C-alpha positions as CSV (number, residue, x, y, z in Angstrom):
1,M,10.1,21.9,2.2
2,T,8.9,18.3,1.7
3,N,5.7,17.3,-0.1
4,K,3.9,14.6,1.9
5,I,0.8,12.9,0.5
6,R,-1.7,10.2,1.4
7,V,-3.3,7.7,-1.0
8,R,-5.7,4.8,-0.6
9,V,-5.0,1.9,-2.9
10,V,-7.4,-1.0,-3.6
11,L,-6.1,-4.0,-5.6
12,T,-8.0,-6.8,-7.3
13,G,-6.8,-10.1,-8.7
14,R,-4.9,-12.9,-7.0
15,V,-3.8,-10.7,-4.1
16,Q,-4.7,-12.7,-1.0
17,G,-2.8,-15.8,0.1
18,V,0.4,-14.7,-1.7
19,F,2.1,-12.9,1.2
20,F,1.0,-9.5,-0.2
21,R,0.5,-7.9,3.2
22,G,3.8,-9.0,4.7
23,T,5.8,-8.1,1.7
24,A,4.0,-4.7,1.3
25,R,4.9,-4.0,4.9
26,D,8.6,-4.8,4.3
27,V,8.6,-2.7,1.1
28,A,6.9,0.2,2.8
29,I,9.3,0.2,5.7
30,G,12.2,0.2,3.2
31,L,10.7,3.2,1.4
32,K,10.0,5.0,4.8
33,V,6.3,5.3,4.2
34,N,3.7,4.9,6.9
35,G,0.1,3.5,6.9
36,W,-1.4,0.0,6.8
37,V,-2.4,-2.9,4.5
38,K,-5.3,-5.3,5.0
39,N,-7.3,-8.0,3.2
40,R,-10.9,-7.1,2.6
41,W,-13.9,-9.4,2.7
42,D,-14.3,-9.1,-1.1
43,R,-10.9,-10.7,-1.7
44,T,-9.2,-7.4,-2.5
45,V,-6.3,-5.8,-0.7
46,E,-6.5,-2.3,0.6
47,L,-3.6,0.0,1.6
48,V,-3.4,3.5,3.0
49,I,0.0,5.0,2.4
50,E,1.4,8.3,3.7
51,G,4.8,9.8,3.2
52,E,7.1,11.8,0.8
53,E,5.4,12.0,-2.6
54,Q,8.2,10.2,-4.4
55,A,8.3,7.3,-1.9
56,V,4.5,6.9,-2.0
57,G,4.7,6.8,-5.8
58,K,7.3,4.0,-5.6
59,M,5.1,2.1,-3.2
60,V,2.1,2.5,-5.6
61,S,4.3,1.3,-8.5
62,W,5.3,-1.8,-6.4
63,C,1.6,-2.5,-5.7
64,R,0.9,-2.7,-9.4
65,Q,2.8,-6.0,-9.5
66,G,3.1,-7.1,-5.9
67,P,5.1,-10.0,-4.6
68,A,5.9,-13.2,-6.5
69,G,2.7,-15.2,-6.8
70,A,0.4,-12.2,-7.0
71,L,-1.5,-11.3,-10.1
72,V,-2.8,-7.8,-9.8
73,T,-5.6,-7.3,-12.4
74,G,-6.9,-3.9,-11.2
75,I,-5.7,-1.0,-9.1
76,T,-7.6,2.0,-7.8
77,V,-5.6,4.9,-6.3
78,T,-7.4,7.7,-4.5
79,K,-5.7,10.8,-3.1
80,E,-6.8,11.7,0.4
81,P,-5.8,14.6,2.7
82,F,-2.5,14.0,4.4
83,E,-3.0,13.3,8.1
84,G,0.4,12.3,9.4
85,T,-1.1,10.1,12.1
86,F,0.8,6.9,11.4
87,Q,4.2,6.1,13.0
88,T,5.0,3.0,10.9
89,F,3.5,0.7,8.3
90,K,1.4,-2.1,9.8
91,V,-0.5,-5.2,8.6
92,S,-4.1,-4.7,9.7
93,Y,-6.4,-7.6,10.4
């Protein structure tokens, strides 16, 4: 039996304009997690990530640093009920 989870992540710092969303999508696809990433109006980046607990944990760990050029100064991770509604990981606009 596998343990699938869902988390919502909000990142603060220099996280917009540094290819965070595109790189996050590539990392997520490599880790086989599903969900989405988007820029928010308040200059933060938000992600919803679903998948195997270990893979989601690796994705959250990656988010703590982000791509080259990013400077993550804060991260909030909130567990949510797993839904399993995503088929892939997308950049949302």
